[in-house]
C-alpha positions in Angstrom: 26.6 0.3 0.1 24.8 1.1 3.3 23.0 4.5 1.5 21.7 2.0 -1.1 20.4 -0.7 1.4 18.5 2.3 3.0 17.0 3.5 -0.1 16.1 0.2 -1.4 14.7 -0.7 1.7 12.3 2.2 1.7 11.3 2.2 -1.9 10.3 -1.6 -0.9 8.8 -1.4 2.1 5.5 -0.2 1.5 5.3 -2.8 -1.4 5.6 -5.5 1.0 3.7 -4.3 4.0 0.8 -3.7 1.5 1.1 -7.6 0.3 1.7 -8.8 4.2 -1.6 -6.8 5.1 -3.7 -8.1 1.7 -2.3 -11.8 2.3 -3.3 -11.6 6.3 -6.6 -9.9 5.8 -7.6 -12.6 3.0 -6.4 -15.7 4.7 -8.5 -18.6 3.7 -10.2 -17.4 1.1 -10.2 -19.3 -1.9 -8.6 -17.4 -4.8 -7.3 -14.7 -2.9 -3.4 -15.9 -3.1 -3.9 -16.4 -7.0 -5.1 -13.1 -7.2 -2.6 -11.0 -5.1 0.0 -13.1 -6.6 -0.9 -12.5 -10.2 -1.0 -8.5 -9.1 2.4 -8.7 -8.1 3.9 -10.8 -10.5 2.1 -8.2 -13.2 3.5 -5.3 -10.8 7.1 -6.9 -11.0 7.1 -6.9 -14.7 5.7 -3.3 -14.9 8.3 -2.1 -12.4 11.2 -3.3 -14.4 9.6 -1.8 -17.4 8.8 1.5 -16.0 12.1 1.5 -14.0 14.3 0.9 -17.4 12.1 4.2 -18.5 11.9 6.1 -15.1 13.9 9.4 -16.5 11.6 9.4 -19.3 8.7 9.3 -17.2 10.1 11.6 -15.0 10.3 14.1 -17.8 7.0 13.8 -19.1 4.4 16.2 -17.7 6.7 19.1 -17.8 8.9 16.9 -15.7 6.2 16.3 -13.3 5.6 13.0 -14.8 6.5 10.8 -11.8 4.3 12.8 -9.3 1.2 12.3 -11.6 2.2 8.9 -12.0 2.1 8.5 -8.2 -0.9 10.0 -7.1 -3.1 8.7 -10.1 -1.6 5.2 -8.4 -2.0 5.7 -5.3 -5.8 7.2 -5.7 -6.4 4.1 -7.4 -5.3 1.6 -4.9 -7.0 3.7 -2.1 -10.2 3.6 -4.0 -9.9 -0.3 -4.1 -8.8 -1.2 -0.4 -11.5 0.7 0.7 -13.9 -1.3 -1.7 -11.8 -4.4 -0.4 -12.7 -3.5 3.4 -16.2 -3.2 2.6 -16.5 -6.2 1.0 -15.0 -8.0 3.9 -17.6 -6.1 6.4 -20.3 -7.9 4.3 -19.0 -11.1 4.0 -16.5 -11.5 6.9 -18.9 -13.6 9.4 -19.9 -15.8 6.4 -15.9 -16.2 5.3 -15.0 -17.2 8.9 -17.8 -19.7 9.1 -18.2 -21.5 5.9 -14.5 -21.3 3.8 -15.5 -23.7 1.5 -18.1 -21.8 0.1 -15.7 -18.8 -0.9 -14.6 -20.6 -4.0 -18.2 -20.3 -5.5 -18.0 -16.4 -4.5 -14.8 -16.0 -6.2 -16.5 -17.7 -9.4 -19.5 -15.5 -9.0 -17.4 -12.2 -9.0 -18.7 -11.6 -5.1 -15.0 -11.5 -4.0 -13.2 -8.6 -5.1 -10.2 -10.8 -6.6 -10.0 -8.0 -9.3 -9.4 -5.3 -6.8 -6.7 -7.7 -4.4 -5.0 -8.0 -8.2 -5.2 -4.7 -8.8 -3.8 -3.0 -5.4 -1.2 -6.0 -5.2 -0.3 -4.7 -8.9 -0.1 -1.0 -7.6 1.8 -1.5 -4.8 4.8 -3.4 -6.5 4.7 -1.2 -9.7 4.7 2.0 -7.9 7.6 1.3 -5.5 9.7 -1.8 -7.4 9.9 0.8 -10.5 11.9 3.1 -8.2 13.8 0.4 -6.8 14.5 -0.9 -10.1 15.6 2.2 -11.4 17.7 2.2 -8.8 19.4 -1.0 -9.2 19.5 -1.0 -13.1 21.8 2.2 -12.4 24.1 0.4 -10.0 24.3 -2.3 -12.3 25.5 -0.3 -14.7 28.4 1.0 -13.1 31.6 -1.0 -13.4 33.3 0.7 -10.6 34.0 -0.8 -7.4 31.5 1.8 -5.8 28.6 0.4 -8.1 29.0 -3.2 -7.4 28.8 -2.1 -3.3 25.5 -0.1 -4.4 23.9 -3.3 -6.2 24.8 -5.3 -2.7 23.7 -2.8 -0.8 20.5 -2.3 -2.9 19.7 -6.4 -3.2 20.5 -6.1 1.0 17.6 -3.7 1.5 15.3 -5.5 -0.7 15.9 -8.4 1.6 15.4 -6.5 4.6 12.2 -5.3 3.4 11.0 -8.7 2.5 11.8 -9.8 5.9 10.0 -6.8 7.5 6.9 -7.9 5.4 7.2 -11.6 6.2 7.1 -10.6 10.4 4.1 -8.4 10.0 2.2 -11.0 8.0 3.2 -13.5 10.4 2.3 -11.7 13.2 -1.4 -11.1 11.3 -1.9 -14.8 11.0 -1.4 -15.1 14.7 -4.8 -13.3 15.2 -8.1 -15.5 15.3 -9.9 -15.6 11.8 -13.0 -14.4 13.5 -11.4 -11.1 14.8 -8.5 -10.6 11.7 -11.3 -9.5 9.6 -12.2 -6.4 12.3 -8.0 -5.9 12.7 -7.2 -6.2 9.2 -9.8 -3.6 8.6 -8.9 -0.9 10.3 -5.5 -1.4 8.9 -6.6 -1.3 5.8 -8.8 1.9 6.4 -5.7 3.5 7.8 -3.7 2.3 4.7 -6.3 3.7 2.4 -6.5 7.1 4.0 -2.8 7.3 4.0 -2.4 6.4 0.3 -5.2 9.0 -0.4 -3.3 11.8 1.5 0.3 10.8 -0.2 -1.7 11.0 -3.6 -2.4 14.8 -2.8 1.4 15.2 -1.4 2.2 14.5 -4.4 -0.4 16.7 -6.6 0.6 19.8 -4.1 4.3 18.9 -4.7 4.0 20.2 -8.2 1.4 22.7 -7.8 -1.7 21.0 -9.0 -3.3 21.4 -5.7 -3.0 24.3 -2.9 -1.7 23.1 0.3 -3.7 25.5 2.1 -1.2 25.7 4.9 2.3 24.4 4.5 3.6 22.8 6.9 0.7 22.3 9.5 3.1 21.5 11.8 6.4 20.0 12.1 6.9 17.1 14.4 10.2 16.0 12.7 12.0 16.4 16.0 9.7 14.2 18.0 9.4 11.5 15.3 11.2 12.1 11.8 9.9 10.7 9.1 13.3 9.5 8.1 13.7 7.2 11.2 12.7 3.7 11.1 9.5 4.2 12.8 8.5 7.1 10.9 9.0 5.3 8.0 6.7 2.6 9.0 4.0 4.9 9.9 4.6 6.7 6.9 3.9 3.4 5.0 1.1 2.3 7.4 -0.7 5.4 7.8 0.5 8.0 5.6 2.9 9.7 8.4 4.2 12.9 7.3 6.2 15.0 10.0 5.7 18.1 8.0 2.2 17.5 6.1 0.3 20.2 4.8 -3.4 21.2 5.9 -4.8 19.5 2.7 -2.8 16.2 3.0 -4.5 16.1 6.5 -7.9 17.3 5.6 -7.9 14.4 2.9 -6.6 11.9 5.2 -9.7 12.6 8.2 -12.4 13.2 5.5 -11.4 9.6 3.7 -11.1 8.0 7.4 -14.3 9.5 8.2 -15.8 8.1 5.0 -14.9 4.9 5.1 -15.6 4.4 8.9 -19.3 5.9 8.6 -19.8 3.1 5.5 -18.2 0.4 7.7 -20.1 1.1 10.2 -23.3 1.2 8.6 -22.5 -2.3 6.8 -21.8 -3.5 10.4 -24.9 -2.2 11.8 -26.7 -3.7 8.8 -25.3 -7.1 9.2 -26.3 -7.1 12.8 -30.4 -6.6 12.1 -30.0 -9.2 9.2 -28.5 -11.6 12.1 -31.2 -10.3 14.6 -33.6 -10.9 12.4 -32.7 -14.1 10.6 
């Protein structure tokens, strides 16, 4: 039961943390909860579907289907999270000062509602599919071990939800005018980590060269399988034995996002000064 609890907890942790950060980052913006909720609901339905057909998915692309699928979802989610960060950089000040006007922004398509929905959908679908596949397998086993595995998996899901709730509650305690900056950096790290993990999936099946593999080994200092290591893996894509290509993609994507973010902030300061 303990092993199934840990497995499902790990699978669902990224899902609930991503949703928690997104909900905290868009707190008070009209329509954001609906978009995120819709994406999570659609993702849950897709996760149940892919959970039923996970074996067929894994068998596709000559047995590499799951890696290709994960990489595509990670790259898409990374790009959309970056888009959300840039939108927050442009509209964060207005959002914190004139919340009632955000409803107009949603209707006009200025708020990246579709991006929020797709990121929520991607997070729930990718991790939820593997958790659903595991729970379906356990539920189909009538032996006592099967019931214990199912119970452990459900407990793992509950624990993951509690961790995500605690993160959300911690973030919403930050004053709204500062939350956009804090959430922006969290989301950029999350996006860079997703891009890095997307590369890991393609390196694992030989579609991309690792360059140097591993570039370092920090498993003795902080194992990726530990609780804190798993949290870092989810939030910033931590890998205790990364390839050089993973590190390059992480650094390059984070640097590019920071550059664009800084330029948007600088432009906003100039606009405020000249207004």
